[in-house]
Backbone bond lengths (Angstrom), bond angles and torsions (degrees), N, CA, C in turn:
res aa  C-N    CA-C-N  psi(-1)  N-CA   C-N-CA  omega(-1)  CA-C   N-CA-C  phi
1 M - - - 1.459 - - 1.526 108.61 -
2 D 1.322 116.67 108.46 1.462 122.25 -177.59 1.521 108.31 -111.76
3 L 1.320 117.25 113.04 1.463 121.23 -171.10 1.523 114.30 -106.93
4 H 1.342 117.56 26.28 1.464 119.52 179.00 1.523 108.89 -157.89
5 T 1.342 116.79 99.28 1.463 121.89 179.16 1.529 109.80 -141.53
6 H 1.334 114.28 159.40 1.469 120.56 -177.64 1.527 110.82 -130.16
7 S 1.317 115.24 147.71 1.460 121.99 179.98 1.525 109.62 -123.69
8 T 1.332 115.13 -172.66 1.459 120.00 176.82 1.530 112.85 -68.39
9 A 1.325 117.15 -6.51 1.466 119.25 173.04 1.529 110.89 -68.23
10 S 1.342 116.20 -18.25 1.473 119.55 170.65 1.523 107.75 -134.58
11 D 1.324 119.27 -108.09 1.466 119.67 -171.40 1.521 113.68 -115.95
12 G 1.330 117.90 22.35 1.450 120.51 172.24 1.522 110.73 -89.52
13 T 1.323 116.65 170.64 1.468 120.13 179.66 1.519 112.89 -106.09
14 D 1.342 118.07 -11.29 1.467 121.64 175.78 1.533 108.83 -94.46
15 S 1.312 116.78 143.04 1.456 120.00 171.51 1.527 108.87 -64.06
16 P 1.331 118.42 164.16 1.470 118.58 175.14 1.527 112.66 -54.04
17 R 1.334 116.85 -41.71 1.464 119.87 175.56 1.522 110.26 -63.19
18 G 1.324 116.48 -38.79 1.462 120.29 179.19 1.514 112.67 -64.16
19 V 1.344 116.98 -35.26 1.467 120.01 176.42 1.533 109.87 -64.84
20 V 1.326 115.95 -41.99 1.467 119.85 177.31 1.526 110.03 -61.03
21 E 1.317 117.03 -43.76 1.462 120.42 -179.20 1.526 111.46 -65.92
22 A 1.338 116.84 -37.34 1.464 119.89 176.74 1.523 110.16 -65.15
23 A 1.324 115.99 -37.38 1.465 120.06 178.28 1.517 110.97 -65.68
24 I 1.327 117.52 -41.66 1.471 121.13 177.62 1.519 109.92 -60.28
25 A 1.332 116.72 -45.66 1.462 121.22 -178.57 1.524 111.80 -62.55
26 A 1.338 116.77 -30.45 1.465 121.53 -178.42 1.523 112.52 -89.52
27 G 1.323 117.61 -2.03 1.455 120.53 179.56 1.517 114.09 78.70
28 V 1.326 116.90 22.79 1.459 121.35 179.30 1.526 109.56 -72.21
29 T 1.319 117.21 134.25 1.467 121.24 179.97 1.526 112.92 -101.25
30 V 1.329 117.04 -24.96 1.466 122.37 175.79 1.518 107.64 -134.80
31 L 1.325 116.24 128.04 1.459 122.45 -176.05 1.526 110.03 -128.26
32 A 1.325 116.79 130.69 1.461 120.35 171.43 1.521 109.00 -108.11
33 L 1.322 116.24 129.24 1.460 122.09 172.92 1.523 106.69 -96.45
34 T 1.331 116.99 118.90 1.473 121.10 -171.26 1.526 110.47 -132.18
35 D 1.310 116.79 63.03 1.459 119.94 179.11 1.531 111.30 -67.58
36 H 1.325 114.73 156.96 1.460 120.95 -174.99 1.529 111.82 -70.51
37 D 1.329 116.02 116.90 1.462 123.29 169.65 1.527 113.77 58.51
38 T 1.317 117.54 25.13 1.463 119.16 -178.56 1.520 111.43 -153.12
39 T 1.324 114.41 152.47 1.467 121.74 172.10 1.528 110.47 -111.11
40 A 1.326 116.16 16.15 1.467 120.63 -172.54 1.527 113.49 -61.69
41 G 1.318 118.51 -24.20 1.462 120.17 -178.81 1.515 114.66 -89.32
42 W 1.329 116.50 -5.20 1.473 119.35 -174.59 1.520 113.48 -58.79
43 A 1.320 116.87 -48.80 1.466 120.33 -172.35 1.529 111.33 -61.91
44 E 1.341 116.99 -44.44 1.462 119.94 -179.17 1.528 110.88 -66.98
45 A 1.322 116.44 -40.90 1.463 119.67 178.78 1.526 110.40 -64.69
46 E 1.317 116.77 -42.10 1.460 120.69 179.30 1.528 110.75 -61.99
47 Q 1.327 115.90 -43.48 1.460 119.85 178.87 1.525 110.78 -61.65
48 A 1.347 116.44 -40.46 1.460 120.18 179.94 1.525 110.95 -64.88
49 V 1.328 116.90 -40.88 1.468 120.96 -179.95 1.529 110.68 -67.01
50 R 1.322 117.39 -42.42 1.466 121.10 -178.79 1.527 112.10 -67.44
51 S 1.332 116.37 -22.75 1.466 119.42 -173.57 1.522 113.64 -88.08
52 R 1.349 117.33 -7.69 1.459 119.76 -176.16 1.521 111.59 -132.77
53 A 1.311 115.48 128.82 1.461 119.93 -179.70 1.523 112.14 -69.36
54 D 1.353 116.89 -23.62 1.462 120.71 -178.81 1.523 112.60 -94.07
55 A 1.332 117.03 8.65 1.460 120.48 -179.06 1.529 110.38 -74.58
56 P 1.335 116.74 158.41 1.464 119.44 175.05 1.528 111.02 -77.60
57 T 1.314 115.85 160.23 1.455 119.88 167.52 1.521 108.18 -63.89
58 L 1.323 116.26 137.95 1.463 120.95 -176.89 1.522 111.07 -103.22
59 V 1.326 115.45 126.83 1.458 122.69 171.67 1.519 107.03 -104.96
60 R 1.326 116.33 112.45 1.465 119.81 -178.78 1.530 109.25 -79.09
61 G 1.322 115.63 127.78 1.462 120.00 -175.59 1.514 112.60 -149.16
62 M 1.309 114.62 -167.18 1.461 122.38 -177.29 1.526 107.26 -162.74
63 E 1.327 116.61 151.27 1.467 121.40 170.60 1.527 107.41 -109.83
64 M 1.309 115.81 116.41 1.466 122.12 -170.71 1.527 110.53 -98.54
65 S 1.309 116.73 135.80 1.468 122.52 -179.93 1.521 109.72 -82.19
66 C 1.340 115.86 121.54 1.459 121.06 -174.07 1.529 111.42 -133.82
67 T 1.316 114.20 168.84 1.459 121.74 174.42 1.520 108.82 -125.12
68 G 1.326 116.18 127.26 1.455 121.40 177.65 1.510 111.07 -122.65
69 R 1.314 115.50 -170.26 1.476 121.55 -179.64 1.531 108.58 -95.97
70 G 1.312 115.50 119.41 1.449 120.44 -178.95 1.517 112.83 -77.34
71 E 1.304 115.76 170.81 1.460 121.06 -179.01 1.522 112.68 -62.34
72 D 1.328 116.61 -25.99 1.460 120.15 178.32 1.528 112.20 -91.80
73 G 1.327 116.86 4.01 1.457 121.19 179.62 1.513 114.40 92.01
74 D 1.317 117.25 -14.82 1.464 121.11 179.12 1.530 110.29 -86.57
75 P 1.347 117.11 159.08 1.470 119.86 179.11 1.528 111.67 -59.88
76 V 1.318 115.59 145.95 1.457 121.72 179.32 1.522 108.81 -139.46
77 T 1.315 116.93 146.40 1.460 121.79 178.03 1.531 110.26 -69.67
78 V 1.324 115.33 133.86 1.467 122.17 179.10 1.526 107.71 -132.08
79 H 1.316 116.33 140.91 1.464 120.45 174.42 1.523 108.51 -107.85
80 L 1.324 114.77 130.26 1.460 121.38 -176.55 1.524 108.97 -118.20
81 L 1.309 117.00 118.64 1.460 121.92 176.36 1.512 109.62 -80.79
82 A 1.322 115.79 132.52 1.468 122.08 -179.79 1.516 108.20 -121.98
83 Y 1.322 116.63 126.54 1.460 121.77 -175.78 1.525 112.19 -120.20
84 L 1.326 115.60 139.57 1.468 123.56 167.78 1.532 112.97 55.05
85 F 1.322 115.96 40.18 1.466 121.11 176.40 1.524 110.35 -94.92
86 D 1.311 115.48 158.19 1.461 121.58 176.85 1.521 108.99 -75.07
87 A 1.326 116.70 110.07 1.455 121.21 -176.66 1.520 112.97 -66.20
88 E 1.330 117.73 -16.51 1.459 121.01 -179.84 1.531 112.62 -92.23
89 N 1.322 117.65 -0.11 1.461 119.51 174.41 1.521 109.06 -57.05
90 A 1.338 117.45 122.36 1.461 121.76 -168.66 1.523 112.95 -61.63
91 V 1.325 117.42 -42.89 1.463 120.66 -177.08 1.518 110.92 -66.51
92 L 1.315 116.83 -47.49 1.465 120.15 -178.73 1.524 111.25 -69.05
93 K 1.316 117.00 -35.30 1.464 120.72 178.14 1.531 110.36 -63.94
94 A 1.328 117.18 -42.32 1.468 121.51 178.84 1.523 110.59 -65.52
95 E 1.320 117.08 -38.13 1.468 119.97 -179.68 1.523 110.68 -69.61
96 R 1.313 118.53 -37.48 1.472 120.45 175.35 1.514 110.44 -59.63
97 Q 1.335 116.79 -43.78 1.459 119.84 179.73 1.518 110.97 -64.22
98 R 1.342 116.57 -41.64 1.472 120.00 178.95 1.528 110.70 -61.58
99 L 1.323 116.44 -42.55 1.461 119.66 179.98 1.520 111.51 -65.11
100 R 1.321 117.67 -38.79 1.465 119.59 178.40 1.525 110.88 -67.91
101 D 1.326 116.86 -39.87 1.465 119.84 176.28 1.529 110.95 -61.94
102 E 1.318 115.55 -38.92 1.464 120.92 178.55 1.533 110.41 -64.07
103 R 1.316 115.67 -37.09 1.467 119.66 177.88 1.537 111.40 -62.41
104 V 1.337 116.37 -42.63 1.460 120.13 -179.70 1.523 110.66 -64.78
105 T 1.335 116.31 -45.61 1.476 120.36 178.31 1.515 110.71 -57.95
106 R 1.326 115.98 -43.94 1.462 120.77 -178.88 1.523 111.22 -64.24
107 L 1.344 116.60 -47.00 1.453 118.92 -178.10 1.520 111.76 -63.48
108 R 1.325 117.84 -37.23 1.464 119.49 177.10 1.530 110.55 -62.41
109 S 1.319 116.61 -38.27 1.469 120.00 178.07 1.528 110.76 -66.57
110 M 1.328 116.44 -41.58 1.456 120.19 179.94 1.527 111.12 -68.02
111 I 1.331 116.40 -39.40 1.467 120.36 177.33 1.526 109.98 -64.15
112 G 1.337 116.21 -37.00 1.464 120.00 175.68 1.519 111.58 -60.08
113 K 1.322 116.96 -39.87 1.468 120.38 177.31 1.527 110.82 -65.42
114 M 1.331 115.75 -39.56 1.463 119.62 178.51 1.531 111.09 -63.67
115 A 1.341 115.60 -42.84 1.465 119.79 179.46 1.527 110.86 -63.97
116 A 1.336 115.68 -40.57 1.475 119.90 179.82 1.522 111.62 -64.86
117 A 1.336 115.83 -25.49 1.461 120.06 178.24 1.522 112.22 -84.02
118 G 1.332 116.05 -0.42 1.455 119.96 175.09 1.512 115.72 100.06
119 Y 1.335 117.01 8.06 1.459 119.14 179.86 1.515 110.67 -89.89
120 D 1.322 116.47 137.97 1.459 123.10 -176.28 1.527 109.27 -83.47
121 V 1.328 116.00 86.55 1.463 121.16 -177.69 1.524 110.30 -117.01
122 D 1.323 115.32 145.73 1.469 122.40 -179.68 1.525 107.48 -114.64
123 A 1.328 116.33 105.31 1.463 120.69 -175.96 1.520 111.63 -58.24
124 D 1.321 117.04 -45.83 1.464 120.14 -176.93 1.527 111.61 -63.77
125 A 1.326 116.83 -39.38 1.466 120.31 -179.56 1.526 110.55 -67.32
126 I 1.320 117.26 -42.24 1.460 120.70 179.87 1.521 110.65 -64.55
127 L 1.326 116.83 -43.97 1.463 120.38 -178.49 1.527 111.05 -68.89
128 A 1.332 117.30 -35.46 1.461 120.08 177.43 1.522 110.52 -64.90
129 A 1.331 116.57 -39.84 1.463 120.51 179.15 1.518 111.18 -71.11
130 A 1.339 116.83 -28.50 1.460 121.15 -176.01 1.516 112.43 -71.05
131 G 1.313 118.50 -29.84 1.453 120.63 179.57 1.515 112.73 79.32
132 P 1.344 117.46 -151.05 1.461 121.26 -168.82 1.514 115.55 -74.18
133 S 1.320 118.92 -14.25 1.461 120.00 -175.27 1.516 109.73 -138.89
134 A 1.330 116.13 74.47 1.458 122.68 -175.07 1.525 110.96 -66.04
135 G 1.333 115.95 141.35 1.458 119.78 179.75 1.515 111.56 -148.06
136 R 1.328 115.05 176.17 1.451 120.53 -177.87 1.534 113.43 -59.12
137 P 1.347 120.42 -32.22 1.467 118.03 177.73 1.527 113.51 -57.93
138 H 1.340 116.90 -28.68 1.467 118.55 177.44 1.534 110.67 -68.73
139 L 1.325 117.14 -35.14 1.463 120.17 174.40 1.521 109.82 -70.22
140 A 1.312 116.45 -38.19 1.460 119.49 178.89 1.517 110.85 -60.34
141 R 1.327 116.76 -42.60 1.470 118.90 178.48 1.523 111.19 -65.68
142 A 1.347 116.60 -35.80 1.467 119.23 176.43 1.528 110.77 -63.46
143 L 1.323 117.71 -38.85 1.466 121.19 178.63 1.531 110.75 -67.56
144 V 1.340 116.48 -34.96 1.469 119.53 175.26 1.521 109.90 -65.21
145 D 1.334 116.75 -44.71 1.474 121.20 -179.55 1.527 111.31 -62.06
146 L 1.338 116.32 -32.99 1.462 120.49 179.43 1.523 112.49 -79.19
147 G 1.315 117.15 -9.96 1.444 120.60 -178.46 1.520 113.97 81.49
148 V 1.329 116.78 11.25 1.466 120.94 -179.61 1.522 110.19 -71.34
149 V 1.342 116.19 -38.32 1.459 122.79 176.88 1.523 108.00 -133.68
150 S 1.326 115.51 165.29 1.463 119.71 -177.38 1.522 112.74 -89.92
151 T 1.341 116.21 -29.75 1.460 120.21 -175.62 1.515 110.61 -140.38
152 V 1.347 114.91 162.97 1.460 120.63 174.62 1.523 110.25 -60.76
153 G 1.325 116.42 -40.80 1.457 120.07 179.43 1.507 112.60 -61.24
154 E 1.321 117.09 -39.62 1.461 120.84 178.75 1.524 111.31 -63.81
155 A 1.321 116.33 -37.40 1.473 119.90 178.14 1.527 111.00 -61.89
156 F 1.333 116.08 -39.88 1.464 120.01 -179.74 1.529 111.59 -73.45
157 E 1.308 116.65 -33.61 1.467 119.99 -178.61 1.518 111.87 -66.11
158 D 1.310 117.24 -22.44 1.466 120.02 -174.11 1.523 112.23 -125.03
159 L 1.316 117.64 -72.10 1.458 121.68 -166.30 1.526 114.84 -79.16
160 L 1.333 118.09 -32.08 1.464 120.99 -171.18 1.526 114.10 -107.29
161 K 1.313 117.86 -4.36 1.463 120.38 -179.52 1.535 110.13 -67.51
162 T 1.330 115.66 163.56 1.460 119.95 176.74 1.517 109.34 -56.16
163 G 1.333 115.65 123.58 1.452 120.84 -177.06 1.516 113.69 86.62
164 G 1.345 117.64 -2.43 1.454 121.43 179.85 1.532 112.18 -71.52
165 Q 1.314 115.37 174.22 1.466 121.36 -173.17 1.527 113.10 -56.93
166 F 1.338 116.48 -37.25 1.462 119.40 -175.28 1.524 112.97 -108.73
167 Y 1.306 117.84 8.58 1.464 121.12 -175.35 1.531 111.92 -72.08
168 V 1.328 115.46 139.93 1.468 122.91 174.82 1.535 107.21 -135.83
169 E 1.321 116.78 135.48 1.459 121.15 177.39 1.528 110.47 -70.92
170 K 1.343 115.63 157.73 1.455 120.18 170.64 1.528 108.92 -134.08
171 T 1.320 115.73 159.98 1.460 120.74 -176.54 1.521 109.39 -92.90
172 D 1.332 116.23 105.67 1.447 121.69 -178.39 1.524 110.99 -96.13
173 A 1.316 115.95 174.86 1.466 121.51 -178.96 1.523 110.19 -76.77
174 P 1.330 119.29 134.85 1.466 119.64 172.24 1.523 109.44 -56.83
175 L 1.316 116.54 134.06 1.456 121.65 -173.11 1.526 112.25 -56.72
176 D 1.330 117.37 -44.70 1.471 120.11 -179.55 1.524 111.43 -60.81
177 D 1.334 116.03 -40.91 1.461 120.24 179.35 1.518 110.73 -65.60
178 A 1.335 116.65 -41.13 1.461 120.58 -178.49 1.528 111.33 -63.69
179 V 1.337 116.68 -43.40 1.464 120.63 177.58 1.528 110.22 -59.03
180 A 1.339 116.14 -42.74 1.466 120.36 179.74 1.528 111.30 -66.84
181 M 1.327 118.08 -40.05 1.465 121.70 178.58 1.527 111.09 -60.75
182 I 1.324 115.68 -45.57 1.456 119.98 -177.94 1.527 110.71 -64.54
183 A 1.329 116.26 -42.09 1.465 120.14 178.50 1.527 110.76 -62.78
184 A 1.342 116.82 -41.25 1.463 120.96 -179.51 1.525 111.69 -66.14
185 A 1.346 116.45 -25.49 1.461 121.08 178.16 1.525 112.01 -90.63
186 G 1.338 116.87 10.85 1.448 121.30 177.15 1.518 114.88 80.26
187 G 1.331 116.34 10.50 1.460 119.85 -177.18 1.516 113.39 -95.19
188 V 1.333 114.76 176.63 1.466 123.03 177.16 1.523 107.72 -118.91
189 S 1.336 116.78 127.48 1.461 121.32 -178.28 1.519 110.72 -102.44
190 V 1.321 115.88 140.39 1.471 123.03 179.80 1.530 107.07 -136.09
191 I 1.325 116.77 124.62 1.466 119.85 178.12 1.519 108.88 -71.59
192 A 1.323 116.55 124.30 1.460 122.13 -177.73 1.533 111.29 -83.22
193 H 1.333 115.52 142.46 1.476 124.73 171.86 1.539 113.60 28.38
194 A 1.348 115.57 56.93 1.463 120.98 -173.64 1.521 113.61 -67.07
195 R 1.337 118.86 -19.79 1.474 121.66 -179.76 1.524 111.37 -119.09
196 A 1.322 116.55 34.34 1.467 121.29 178.92 1.529 108.93 -79.85
197 R 1.305 116.39 86.93 1.465 121.67 -171.64 1.528 112.69 -65.12
198 T 1.328 117.30 -30.11 1.462 119.48 -178.57 1.516 112.85 -69.49
199 R 1.329 116.39 -14.12 1.461 120.35 -178.76 1.527 112.51 -87.27
200 G 1.311 117.30 -8.58 1.469 119.62 179.62 1.518 111.69 123.44
201 R 1.322 116.43 -149.27 1.460 122.62 -175.56 1.525 110.99 -64.41
202 L 1.337 115.68 150.60 1.456 120.98 -173.06 1.521 111.82 -107.39
203 L 1.321 114.89 152.68 1.455 122.62 172.28 1.529 108.53 -66.95
204 H 1.325 115.85 135.70 1.461 120.76 -179.37 1.532 109.34 -64.74
205 L 1.327 115.92 134.75 1.460 119.42 178.78 1.525 111.65 -59.57
206 D 1.333 116.94 -33.05 1.468 119.55 179.13 1.524 111.38 -62.42
207 H 1.334 117.03 -32.83 1.461 119.61 178.86 1.537 109.70 -68.33
208 I 1.322 116.23 -39.33 1.468 119.62 176.02 1.524 110.05 -62.02
209 L 1.330 116.66 -44.82 1.465 120.85 -178.42 1.524 111.13 -63.87
210 E 1.321 117.30 -40.16 1.466 120.72 178.66 1.519 110.87 -61.51
211 L 1.338 116.58 -43.09 1.460 120.42 178.69 1.530 111.11 -65.82
212 A 1.323 116.18 -40.58 1.460 119.81 178.82 1.522 111.27 -62.68
213 Q 1.319 116.04 -42.00 1.463 120.90 -179.39 1.528 111.91 -70.77
214 G 1.346 115.68 -23.38 1.460 119.74 178.87 1.517 114.00 -72.93
215 G 1.320 117.11 -17.71 1.454 120.92 172.61 1.512 116.60 89.57
216 L 1.343 118.65 -3.49 1.467 120.08 -177.82 1.523 113.25 -100.84
217 L 1.332 117.94 -24.51 1.460 120.75 178.95 1.516 109.75 -69.49
218 G 1.348 116.01 133.88 1.458 119.27 -177.23 1.507 114.64 -87.00
219 G 1.335 117.33 -39.79 1.456 117.97 -174.55 1.507 114.26 -171.86
220 L 1.340 114.11 -174.44 1.461 123.07 179.28 1.521 109.31 -130.34
221 E 1.328 115.92 136.00 1.462 120.72 172.49 1.534 106.41 -80.34
222 V 1.304 116.00 102.70 1.463 121.92 -173.26 1.520 111.23 -91.94
223 D 1.317 116.71 -50.62 1.467 121.54 -176.25 1.528 109.23 -92.39
224 H 1.337 114.77 99.23 1.460 122.41 -175.99 1.526 107.64 -138.09
225 P 1.328 118.24 145.87 1.471 120.04 -177.95 1.529 114.48 -56.87
226 D 1.318 118.08 -24.12 1.464 121.06 -178.11 1.529 113.30 -93.81
227 H 1.316 118.60 6.52 1.464 122.31 177.61 1.524 109.93 -101.67
228 D 1.336 116.27 131.47 1.466 117.58 172.59 1.529 108.70 -83.16
229 P 1.326 118.21 165.31 1.468 120.27 -174.56 1.526 114.26 -57.40
230 A 1.320 117.71 -37.12 1.460 120.31 -178.41 1.515 111.14 -66.46
231 D 1.327 116.92 -42.98 1.456 119.80 179.99 1.525 111.36 -70.03
232 A 1.333 116.62 -36.48 1.467 119.39 176.03 1.524 110.16 -62.27
233 A 1.335 116.74 -41.26 1.460 120.18 179.00 1.520 111.27 -64.86
234 L 1.334 116.95 -38.63 1.460 121.09 177.95 1.530 110.74 -60.90
235 L 1.320 116.39 -48.38 1.464 120.45 -179.95 1.525 111.38 -65.37
236 R 1.315 116.67 -37.45 1.468 120.13 179.71 1.532 110.16 -63.15
237 G 1.316 115.76 -37.83 1.455 120.18 178.05 1.519 112.13 -65.90
238 I 1.330 116.96 -41.73 1.462 120.95 176.97 1.524 110.37 -62.26
239 A 1.327 115.79 -43.70 1.467 120.34 180.00 1.522 110.96 -62.14
240 R 1.318 116.63 -42.43 1.461 120.55 -179.37 1.532 110.82 -64.06
241 E 1.328 115.69 -42.45 1.463 120.67 -176.96 1.520 111.98 -67.18
242 H 1.336 117.11 -31.98 1.465 120.63 -172.81 1.527 113.10 -112.82
243 D 1.327 117.79 16.09 1.455 122.45 176.87 1.519 111.97 56.54
244 L 1.320 115.73 44.61 1.464 121.69 176.92 1.532 109.44 -98.22
245 I 1.326 115.50 147.77 1.456 121.36 175.86 1.526 109.14 -69.78
246 V 1.316 116.42 139.54 1.470 122.86 176.22 1.525 108.32 -105.38
247 T 1.319 116.75 120.76 1.465 119.75 177.93 1.522 110.42 -115.04
248 G 1.325 114.51 160.17 1.451 122.79 173.92 1.511 108.82 -137.66
249 S 1.321 116.90 145.07 1.464 119.42 -175.77 1.512 110.85 -165.05
250 S 1.330 113.78 168.52 1.460 120.43 -178.39 1.519 113.49 -88.63
251 D 1.356 116.72 -27.34 1.470 121.03 -168.86 1.530 109.23 60.23
252 Y 1.318 114.49 45.11 1.468 122.84 -173.92 1.530 111.51 -64.38
253 H 1.340 116.08 133.26 1.462 122.42 177.56 1.531 112.52 -128.44
254 G 1.330 117.79 18.49 1.457 119.18 -175.23 1.520 109.84 70.45
255 T 1.338 116.14 -137.21 1.464 120.23 -177.82 1.517 113.51 -80.57
256 N 1.335 118.10 -3.48 1.466 119.65 176.50 1.518 111.56 -69.69
257 K 1.332 116.92 -20.99 1.459 121.89 175.87 1.527 108.40 -136.05
258 T 1.321 115.41 158.20 1.462 118.95 -177.58 1.524 112.44 -86.20
259 T 1.327 118.46 -8.63 1.462 121.47 -177.37 1.524 110.91 -72.69
260 P 1.319 118.87 124.41 1.468 121.01 179.45 1.522 111.85 -77.88
261 I 1.300 115.90 159.61 1.459 120.86 175.47 1.531 109.11 -61.12
262 A 1.338 115.96 143.68 1.463 123.70 -179.42 1.521 113.13 66.65
263 A 1.341 117.68 22.49 1.465 120.48 174.94 1.529 110.83 -62.67
264 R 1.322 116.40 -30.10 1.462 123.40 171.42 1.524 106.15 -133.67
265 T 1.323 116.82 152.48 1.459 119.30 -175.07 1.528 111.78 -139.36
266 T 1.325 114.43 166.55 1.468 123.02 179.92 1.523 109.88 -103.83
267 A 1.324 116.21 140.06 1.463 121.10 178.73 1.529 110.24 -70.60
268 P 1.330 118.26 143.87 1.466 121.60 -177.35 1.521 113.90 -55.23
269 E 1.329 118.42 -40.59 1.464 119.67 -178.42 1.526 112.29 -67.96
270 Q 1.346 116.59 -30.54 1.462 120.07 177.70 1.531 110.42 -71.71
271 Y 1.325 115.30 -41.02 1.465 120.06 175.77 1.528 110.70 -61.46
272 A 1.311 117.29 -42.69 1.467 121.09 -179.98 1.519 110.96 -61.18
273 T 1.324 117.02 -39.12 1.461 120.71 178.14 1.527 110.56 -65.64
274 L 1.324 116.84 -41.06 1.463 121.16 178.49 1.525 110.52 -58.50
275 V 1.324 116.32 -49.09 1.469 120.68 -179.51 1.525 110.62 -63.09
276 D 1.307 116.43 -39.77 1.471 120.78 -178.67 1.527 111.43 -64.76
277 R 1.328 117.46 -33.71 1.464 121.03 -176.55 1.527 113.24 -83.87
278 A 1.320 117.39 -15.18 1.469 120.23 -179.05 1.528 110.55 -82.46
279 T 1.332 115.62 139.47 1.468 120.93 178.29 1.526 111.70 -125.94
280 G 1.333 117.35 3.24 1.462 120.23 -175.45 1.514 112.70 -80.69
281 I 1.329 117.28 -63.57 1.466 122.96 178.74 1.520 108.25 -139.58
282 D 1.329 116.21 170.10 1.451 121.68 -179.01 1.529 111.27 -99.30
283 V 1.315 115.22 166.71 1.455 120.24 172.64 1.524 108.55 -72.38
284 V 1.327 115.89 162.91 1.473 122.46 178.17 1.528 107.98 -109.24
285 L 1.323 115.91 121.44 1.450 121.14 -179.79 1.526 111.52 -93.81
286 P 1.322 117.74 151.88 1.472 119.54 176.37 1.517 110.11 -57.29
287 G 1.319 115.98 124.28 1.453 120.83 179.89 1.505 114.88 76.88
288 G 1.325 118.83 2.30 1.461 120.74 -179.65 1.520 110.22 178.60
289 S 1.299 116.39 177.77 1.472 120.24 -179.43 1.509 109.85 -142.19
290 R 1.312 113.27 163.29 1.459 118.59 174.21 1.534 108.44 -139.05
């Protein structure tokens, strides 16, 4: 059960159908498609699941761009996984659009920095290739194509990382507001890779505890390729104490990352609790839905 994957609807390299096919090849029985700030891949993934008896059950989701309180007290970027929410909820739908618009504004600013540095980049071409949810990986691939760096990872390690030469901030959703929006849309929210130290500054544990005590946060992504065993154990303890769902996932991005699908997985009982707590939409079963 892999509850965190990305397709070409955001910054993955596989189409939504391709993600489903990769999941089938890996023996995945439950798959969540969680593209950044968009539901654009849902329809294709659903069609792929309905068309094959050996497909996994599909959990329609999204990874939402948020801002939380960092360990130093300053704002920090947080990713919030949202599952089985009503995509037509007006407030959440408007916020998704705002976040996507913010992504385009940011990428144009970053591309402007690249052009000023002498790189031959075409903003319109990059944004057209990026689709509905443009992100830094699309710039990273452009830098690879230009021969500036050898890999997408190298681009992030230097030029595109927070504080890097071409980095530009964007205005994300306050984490508390995002959790409330998802709950109001009948969904379940799970904080993604909260202790991924290699990604930069961390969300303050007190902020996680406050959200857990508030009763709207659904869970924590505990088993993630970027978590070391000690941090995973810490998060698991918080989840146990506050009755939060524990998820595990690959954070699959196709060839943009080396992590294979189902590198980490979710326990069946945790998945069952997630589905039970959602009131927005249902999962999609192979050949049918409920």
